[in-house]
C-alpha positions as CSV (number, residue, x, y, z in Angstrom):
1,X,75.3,-28.4,93.2
2,X,75.5,-28.7,89.4
3,X,74.9,-31.8,87.4
4,X,77.0,-32.1,84.2
5,X,75.2,-34.2,81.6
6,X,76.5,-35.7,78.4
7,X,75.7,-33.8,75.2
8,X,74.7,-36.1,72.3
9,X,73.0,-35.3,69.1
10,X,72.0,-31.8,70.3
11,X,70.5,-33.1,73.6
12,X,71.7,-33.3,77.2
13,X,71.7,-36.9,78.2
14,X,72.2,-38.8,81.4
15,X,74.9,-41.4,81.4
16,X,74.6,-45.0,82.3
17,X,77.9,-45.3,84.1
18,X,78.6,-44.5,87.8
19,X,78.4,-40.7,88.3
20,X,81.3,-39.0,90.1
21,X,81.8,-35.8,92.1
22,X,83.1,-32.5,90.9
23,X,85.1,-30.5,93.5
24,X,85.9,-26.9,94.1
25,X,89.7,-27.1,94.4
26,X,90.1,-24.1,96.6
27,X,88.1,-25.7,99.4
28,X,88.0,-29.3,98.5
29,X,84.2,-29.3,98.8
30,X,81.9,-31.1,96.4
31,X,80.0,-28.7,94.1
32,X,78.6,-30.9,91.5
33,X,78.1,-34.4,90.0
34,X,79.2,-35.6,86.6
35,X,77.0,-38.0,84.8
36,X,79.4,-40.5,83.3
37,X,78.8,-42.0,79.8
38,X,78.8,-45.8,79.4
39,X,79.5,-47.7,76.2
40,X,75.9,-47.1,75.1
41,X,76.3,-43.3,75.3
42,X,79.6,-43.3,73.5
43,X,78.1,-45.5,70.7
44,X,75.2,-43.0,70.5
45,X,77.6,-40.0,70.3
46,X,79.7,-41.6,67.6
47,X,76.5,-42.6,65.7
48,X,75.2,-39.0,65.9
49,X,78.5,-37.7,64.7
50,X,78.5,-40.1,61.7
51,X,74.9,-39.1,60.8
52,X,75.7,-35.4,60.9
53,X,78.8,-36.0,58.8
54,X,76.5,-37.6,56.1
55,X,73.8,-35.0,56.7
56,X,73.5,-31.2,56.6
57,X,76.9,-30.6,58.0
58,X,78.7,-32.7,55.4
59,X,76.8,-30.9,52.6
60,X,77.2,-27.3,54.0
61,X,79.2,-24.9,51.9
62,X,82.5,-23.7,53.5
63,X,81.3,-20.1,53.7
64,X,78.2,-21.1,55.7
65,X,80.3,-23.3,58.0
66,X,82.7,-20.5,58.6
67,X,79.9,-18.1,59.4
68,X,78.7,-20.6,62.1
69,X,82.2,-20.8,63.5
70,X,82.3,-17.0,63.9
71,X,78.9,-17.2,65.7
72,X,80.4,-19.7,68.1
73,X,83.2,-17.3,68.9
74,X,80.6,-14.6,69.5
75,X,78.5,-16.9,71.5
76,X,81.3,-17.8,73.9
77,X,82.1,-14.1,74.3
78,X,78.5,-13.2,74.9
79,X,78.5,-15.6,77.8
80,X,82.1,-14.8,78.9
81,X,81.3,-14.5,82.6
82,X,79.6,-17.9,82.7
83,X,82.5,-19.6,80.9
84,X,84.9,-17.8,83.2
85,X,83.1,-18.9,86.4
86,X,82.9,-22.5,85.1
87,X,86.6,-22.6,84.3
88,X,87.6,-21.1,87.6
89,X,85.4,-23.5,89.6
90,X,86.8,-26.5,87.7
91,X,90.5,-25.6,87.6
92,X,91.1,-23.4,90.7
93,X,93.1,-21.0,88.6
94,X,92.9,-17.3,89.4
95,X,90.5,-15.0,87.6
96,X,93.5,-12.9,86.6
97,X,94.8,-15.8,84.4
98,X,91.5,-17.4,83.2
99,X,90.0,-14.0,82.1
100,X,93.0,-13.1,80.0
101,X,94.0,-16.4,78.5
102,X,91.6,-19.3,78.8
103,X,88.3,-17.8,77.8
104,X,89.5,-15.3,75.2
105,X,91.7,-17.9,73.5
106,X,89.0,-20.5,73.7
107,X,86.7,-18.2,71.7
108,X,89.5,-16.9,69.4
109,X,90.3,-20.4,68.2
110,X,87.1,-20.5,66.2
111,X,87.9,-17.3,64.4
112,X,91.5,-18.3,63.7
113,X,90.5,-21.5,62.0
114,X,87.6,-19.9,60.2
115,X,90.2,-17.6,58.6
116,X,92.5,-20.6,57.9
117,X,90.0,-22.7,56.0
118,X,88.9,-19.7,53.9
119,X,92.5,-19.0,52.8
120,X,93.9,-22.6,52.6
121,X,95.2,-23.7,49.2
122,X,96.1,-27.1,47.9
123,X,98.5,-28.0,45.0
124,X,98.3,-28.2,41.2
125,X,100.9,-29.8,38.9
126,X,101.0,-30.1,35.1
127,X,102.8,-33.1,33.7
128,X,103.8,-34.4,30.3
129,X,102.4,-37.5,28.7
130,X,103.8,-39.8,26.0
131,X,101.2,-38.7,23.5
132,X,102.0,-35.0,24.0
133,X,98.5,-34.0,25.3
134,X,99.6,-33.6,28.9
135,X,97.7,-34.0,32.2
136,X,96.7,-31.9,35.1
137,X,96.9,-33.0,38.7
138,X,95.1,-31.1,41.5
139,X,94.4,-31.8,45.1
140,X,91.1,-31.8,47.1
141,X,90.7,-31.7,50.8
142,X,88.0,-33.8,52.4
143,X,87.1,-34.1,56.0
144,X,88.7,-37.0,57.8
145,X,85.4,-38.0,59.4
146,X,84.4,-38.4,63.1
147,X,87.2,-37.1,65.3
148,X,87.7,-38.2,68.9
149,X,88.9,-35.3,71.0
150,X,90.4,-36.2,74.3
151,X,91.2,-33.1,76.4
152,X,93.4,-32.2,79.4
153,X,92.5,-30.5,82.6
154,X,95.1,-27.7,82.7
155,X,93.6,-25.4,80.0
156,X,90.2,-27.1,79.4
157,X,88.4,-24.7,77.1
158,X,91.5,-23.4,75.3
159,X,92.9,-26.8,74.4
160,X,89.5,-28.3,73.6
161,X,88.6,-25.6,71.1
162,X,92.2,-25.7,69.8
163,X,91.2,-29.1,68.4
164,X,87.4,-28.7,67.9
165,X,87.7,-25.5,65.9
166,X,90.0,-26.8,63.1
167,X,88.1,-30.1,63.1
168,X,84.8,-28.4,62.5
169,X,86.3,-25.9,60.1
170,X,87.4,-28.8,57.9
171,X,83.9,-30.3,57.9
172,X,84.5,-33.1,60.5
173,X,82.2,-33.9,63.4
174,X,83.5,-34.5,66.9
175,X,83.0,-36.5,70.1
176,X,84.8,-34.7,72.9
177,X,85.9,-36.5,76.1
178,X,86.9,-33.8,78.6
179,X,89.0,-34.6,81.6
180,X,87.0,-35.9,84.4
181,X,88.4,-33.1,86.5
182,X,87.1,-30.3,84.3
183,X,83.7,-31.1,82.8
184,X,82.1,-27.7,82.9
185,X,83.1,-25.6,79.8
186,X,82.8,-28.5,77.3
187,X,79.3,-29.0,78.6
188,X,78.4,-25.3,78.5
189,X,79.7,-25.1,74.9
190,X,76.9,-27.6,73.9
191,X,74.4,-24.9,74.9
192,X,76.2,-22.4,72.6
193,X,76.3,-24.9,69.7
194,X,72.5,-25.2,69.9
195,X,72.0,-21.5,70.3
196,X,74.0,-20.5,67.1
197,X,72.5,-23.3,65.0
198,X,75.2,-25.9,64.7
199,X,73.3,-29.0,63.5
200,X,72.7,-31.8,66.0
201,X,75.5,-34.4,66.1
202,X,78.3,-32.1,64.9
203,X,79.5,-31.6,68.5
204,X,79.1,-34.3,71.1
205,X,80.4,-34.6,74.7
206,X,80.8,-37.8,76.7
207,X,82.0,-37.6,80.3
208,X,83.9,-40.2,82.2
209,X,87.2,-41.6,83.2
210,X,89.9,-43.2,80.9
211,X,90.6,-46.9,81.2
212,X,87.6,-49.2,80.9
213,X,85.4,-46.1,80.7
214,X,84.4,-43.3,78.3
215,X,87.9,-42.5,77.3
216,X,88.8,-46.1,76.3
217,X,85.3,-46.6,74.7
218,X,85.8,-43.6,72.5
219,X,89.5,-44.1,71.5
220,X,88.8,-47.8,70.7
221,X,85.5,-47.2,68.8
222,X,85.7,-48.4,65.2
223,X,83.4,-45.5,64.2
224,X,86.1,-42.9,65.1
225,X,88.3,-41.9,62.1
226,X,91.0,-40.0,64.0
227,X,92.0,-39.2,67.5
228,X,93.6,-36.0,68.9
229,X,94.9,-35.9,72.5
230,X,96.8,-33.6,74.8
231,X,98.0,-35.1,78.1
232,X,100.6,-37.3,79.7
233,X,102.8,-39.6,77.7
234,X,101.6,-42.9,79.2
235,X,98.0,-42.1,78.2
236,X,99.2,-41.1,74.7
237,X,100.9,-44.5,74.4
238,X,97.6,-46.2,75.4
239,X,95.7,-44.2,72.8
240,X,98.3,-45.1,70.1
241,X,97.7,-48.8,70.9
242,X,93.9,-48.3,70.6
243,X,94.2,-46.3,67.4
244,X,96.4,-49.1,65.8
245,X,93.3,-51.2,65.5
246,X,91.8,-49.9,62.3
247,X,95.0,-48.0,61.4
248,X,93.6,-44.6,62.5
249,X,95.7,-41.5,62.7
250,X,96.6,-39.8,65.9
251,X,97.8,-36.3,66.8
252,X,99.4,-36.4,70.3
253,X,100.8,-33.5,72.3
254,X,102.3,-35.2,75.4
255,X,104.6,-34.5,78.3
256,X,107.7,-32.5,78.7
257,X,110.6,-31.7,81.0
258,X,111.4,-28.4,79.3
259,X,114.7,-26.6,79.8
260,X,115.2,-22.9,80.1
261,X,118.6,-21.6,79.2
262,X,120.0,-18.3,80.5
263,X,123.3,-17.0,79.1
264,X,125.4,-14.4,81.0
265,X,124.7,-11.7,78.5
266,X,120.9,-12.0,78.9
267,X,118.8,-9.1,80.0
268,X,118.5,-10.3,83.6
269,X,115.2,-8.6,84.5
270,X,113.5,-9.9,81.3
271,X,114.9,-13.4,81.8
272,X,113.7,-13.5,85.4
273,X,110.2,-12.3,84.4
274,X,110.0,-14.8,81.5
275,X,111.5,-17.8,83.3
276,X,109.3,-17.0,86.4
277,X,106.2,-17.2,84.3
278,X,107.4,-20.4,82.6
279,X,108.0,-22.1,86.0
280,X,105.0,-20.9,88.0
281,X,102.2,-19.8,85.7
282,X,98.9,-21.8,86.1
283,X,100.5,-23.4,89.3
284,X,103.1,-25.0,87.0
285,X,100.5,-27.0,85.2
286,X,101.5,-26.0,81.6
287,X,102.9,-28.6,79.2
288,X,105.3,-25.9,77.9
289,X,106.4,-24.9,81.4
290,X,110.0,-25.0,82.6
291,X,111.1,-27.4,85.3
292,X,114.8,-27.3,84.5
293,X,116.7,-24.0,84.2
294,X,120.4,-23.8,83.2
295,X,122.1,-20.6,84.1
296,X,125.6,-19.5,83.0
297,X,127.9,-19.6,86.0
298,X,128.8,-15.9,86.0
299,X,125.2,-14.8,86.8
300,X,124.0,-18.0,88.5
301,X,123.8,-16.6,92.1
302,X,122.1,-13.4,91.1
303,X,119.6,-15.3,88.9
304,X,118.9,-17.9,91.6
305,X,118.1,-15.2,94.2
306,X,115.9,-13.3,91.7
307,X,113.9,-16.4,90.8
308,X,113.5,-17.3,94.4
309,X,112.1,-13.8,95.1
310,X,109.6,-14.4,92.2
311,X,108.5,-17.6,93.8
312,X,108.0,-16.0,97.2
313,X,105.9,-13.2,95.7
314,X,102.7,-15.0,94.7
315,X,99.5,-14.4,96.5
316,X,97.3,-17.4,97.3
317,X,93.6,-17.2,97.9
318,X,90.1,-17.1,96.5
319,X,90.5,-17.6,92.7
320,X,87.6,-15.2,92.0
321,X,89.5,-12.4,93.8
322,X,91.4,-10.4,91.1
323,X,94.3,-9.9,93.6
324,X,95.0,-13.7,93.7
325,X,97.9,-14.7,91.6
326,X,98.4,-18.4,92.5
327,X,95.7,-21.0,92.6
328,X,95.6,-24.7,93.6
329,X,96.7,-27.7,91.7
330,X,94.0,-29.8,90.0
331,X,93.2,-32.4,92.6
332,X,94.2,-34.0,95.9
333,X,95.9,-36.8,94.0
334,X,98.0,-34.4,92.0
335,X,98.9,-32.3,95.0
336,X,100.2,-35.5,96.6
337,X,102.2,-36.3,93.5
338,X,103.8,-32.9,93.5
339,X,104.5,-33.0,97.2
340,X,106.1,-36.4,96.8
341,X,108.7,-34.8,94.5
342,X,109.2,-32.0,97.0
343,X,110.0,-34.8,99.5
344,X,112.4,-36.5,97.1
345,X,114.3,-33.3,96.6
346,X,114.7,-32.9,100.3
347,X,115.8,-36.5,100.7
348,X,118.3,-36.1,97.8
349,X,119.9,-33.1,99.5
350,X,118.6,-30.3,97.4
351,X,119.2,-26.7,98.4
352,X,115.7,-25.2,98.7
353,X,115.9,-21.5,97.7
354,X,112.1,-21.0,98.0
355,X,109.0,-22.9,98.9
356,X,109.2,-26.7,99.3
357,X,106.0,-27.3,101.1
358,X,102.3,-26.2,101.5
359,X,101.3,-22.6,102.3
360,X,99.4,-21.7,105.4
361,X,95.9,-21.1,104.0
362,X,93.6,-20.0,106.8
363,X,90.0,-20.5,105.7
364,X,91.1,-22.7,102.7
365,X,92.9,-25.5,104.6
366,X,91.2,-28.2,102.5
367,X,92.3,-26.8,99.2
368,X,94.9,-28.4,97.0
369,X,97.7,-26.0,97.7
370,X,101.5,-26.3,97.0
371,X,104.2,-23.6,97.3
372,X,106.1,-22.4,94.2
373,X,109.5,-24.0,94.7
374,X,113.1,-23.4,93.5
375,X,115.8,-26.0,94.1
376,X,119.5,-26.3,93.2
377,X,122.3,-28.7,94.0
378,X,120.8,-31.9,92.6
379,X,122.6,-34.2,90.0
380,X,121.2,-34.5,86.5
381,X,120.2,-38.1,87.1
382,X,117.9,-37.3,90.0
383,X,114.2,-38.0,89.7
384,X,113.4,-34.3,90.4
385,X,115.5,-33.2,87.4
386,X,114.5,-36.0,85.0
387,X,110.8,-36.7,85.6
388,X,107.8,-34.5,84.7
389,X,106.3,-33.1,87.9
390,X,103.7,-30.7,86.5
391,X,103.8,-28.4,89.5
392,X,105.1,-24.9,90.3
393,X,108.7,-26.0,90.7
394,X,112.0,-25.8,89.0
395,X,115.7,-26.9,89.5
396,X,118.6,-24.5,88.7
397,X,121.9,-25.8,87.4
398,X,125.0,-23.7,86.4
399,X,126.8,-24.2,83.1
400,X,129.9,-22.8,81.3
401,X,129.6,-23.2,77.6
402,X,127.1,-23.5,74.7
403,X,128.0,-27.1,73.9
404,X,127.6,-28.0,77.6
405,X,124.2,-26.5,78.0
406,X,122.9,-27.9,74.7
407,X,123.9,-31.4,75.9
408,X,122.3,-30.9,79.2
409,X,119.0,-29.6,77.6
410,X,118.9,-32.5,75.2
411,X,119.6,-35.2,77.9
412,X,115.9,-36.1,78.3
413,X,113.4,-38.5,76.7
414,X,111.2,-35.4,76.0
415,X,111.4,-32.7,73.4
416,X,108.6,-30.2,73.6
417,X,109.9,-26.7,74.2
418,X,112.7,-24.5,75.4
419,X,113.3,-20.8,76.1
420,X,116.7,-19.2,75.5
421,X,117.8,-15.9,77.0
422,X,120.7,-14.0,75.4
423,X,121.4,-10.8,73.6
424,X,123.9,-12.5,71.3
425,X,122.0,-13.1,68.0
426,X,124.3,-15.8,66.7
427,X,124.3,-17.7,70.0
428,X,120.5,-17.5,70.1
429,X,120.0,-19.0,66.6
430,X,122.7,-21.7,67.2
431,X,121.1,-22.8,70.5
432,X,117.6,-22.8,69.1
433,X,118.7,-25.1,66.3
434,X,120.7,-27.4,68.5
435,X,118.0,-28.1,71.2
436,X,115.8,-31.0,70.1
437,X,112.3,-29.6,70.7
438,X,109.2,-28.6,68.8
439,X,109.3,-25.0,69.7
440,X,112.2,-22.7,70.9
441,X,111.5,-19.3,72.3
442,X,114.2,-16.7,72.2
443,X,113.9,-14.0,74.9
444,X,110.3,-14.9,75.5
445,X,108.0,-17.7,76.6
446,X,104.5,-18.8,75.6
447,X,104.4,-16.3,72.7
448,X,102.2,-18.1,70.2
449,X,101.3,-17.3,66.6
450,X,98.4,-19.7,66.0
451,X,99.4,-20.1,62.4
452,X,102.7,-21.8,63.3
453,X,103.4,-25.5,63.7
454,X,102.9,-26.7,67.3
455,X,103.9,-30.1,68.7
456,X,106.8,-32.0,70.3
457,X,109.4,-34.5,69.4
458,X,110.6,-37.7,71.1
459,X,108.3,-38.7,73.9
460,X,106.6,-35.3,73.7
461,X,104.3,-36.3,70.9
462,X,103.5,-37.0,67.3
463,X,102.3,-34.6,64.6
464,X,101.8,-30.8,64.4
465,X,98.7,-28.7,64.8
466,X,98.2,-25.0,64.2
467,X,97.5,-23.1,61.0
468,X,97.7,-25.2,57.8
469,X,99.4,-28.0,59.9
470,X,96.0,-28.6,61.6
471,X,94.4,-29.0,58.2
472,X,96.9,-31.8,57.4
473,X,95.5,-33.8,60.3
474,X,91.8,-33.0,60.1
475,X,91.6,-33.6,56.3
476,X,92.4,-36.2,53.8
477,X,94.3,-34.9,50.8
478,X,93.1,-36.5,47.6
479,X,94.8,-36.2,44.1
480,X,92.8,-35.9,40.9
481,X,94.6,-36.5,37.7
482,X,93.0,-35.3,34.5
483,X,94.4,-36.3,31.1
484,X,94.0,-33.4,28.7
């Protein structure tokens, strides 16, 4: 049994709210207790962050701050196995995924944004004046202040450091509220912060639930200067309402119902490999994942059978076993949600090409398992096709023309991502431009250059992070005008 404490002002602190259990998703057993922060602990965390902002962290030269960020990356890598075990226990994802994505990227984010802040430029303009002497305008970046970081459970370390790293690089301080489902790596990072010499109060962690709990206390706190959140759209709307009080900026990366598009001239093997990953990786719990696939009619049957074979080929089991390729979903509640959509698909008359239920897991019967599932035959207005499920499932629909598939892909309130599979260069560029999303992949999926803009449109979010775009959120740009 592990107890996860809050991390405030460089110290591990017990919370005053009701503690709650932490489960091992593979077996359903309780393996820890999370000490939940009450309003007093959130106040203390925000106060510590404000004091650090005005103290040594706020006065630290950029080069010194960057050196500490690089030590943080090294510190995570030095304790790689501890972070890996913590992430697997919290998320149930296989070692094969977490060891190659979650922990390496979690550490790399600190190096990426250390590089970014060292090379970032601002703007300078000369201007004429009536008296002929002229004037010079230049810009300064200053930290936004205390940043509330509200994190999701699907990629806990990776997506938390994706926000914390640029925030710290820009000179801000942070209060992190991890998902109540995944408290471990955010807590463990507090130990690394102390070990490498990050001043107390720069990085704080408060555990707890959302409404009328730590999440709401943090996002509504008047001492928080900006809020960044990744998660479902309804929670994002609640955070926007909270942030409106005090006119505080938000960066929101929200839900999606992403479409994959496969034209009949695509490299079929590559498309099956890429779409298979997009549908089933991380047990379908990826905001950029693909729950709708549109396949040109001439290759529809071949593609459908190939994707069904992919779905049937995953190996369930102990997430610490390198041979395991499919883990559980995040909780019993989420398992029930995903299975409710499996039931809706059956009731609506879907043709089930693969999966559709729960795997037989001898020895792990109490784990939160669902089968990778492929459907076809449902209308576009069905709940399964329109609503975000966030599980290892997808629906296949045939199409005939570019215009038709663009209209189908755009017929959604969301606008996060798409992947387009074709060997026709003109068609690829036309379709990528026509689909209303924040990121379009052509003949790939989840290929990320961290310098590029990342975010969604419509109900999938507000703002862009990544590279210099992160700096736009985590800093205030000030203009200085000098009359010559």
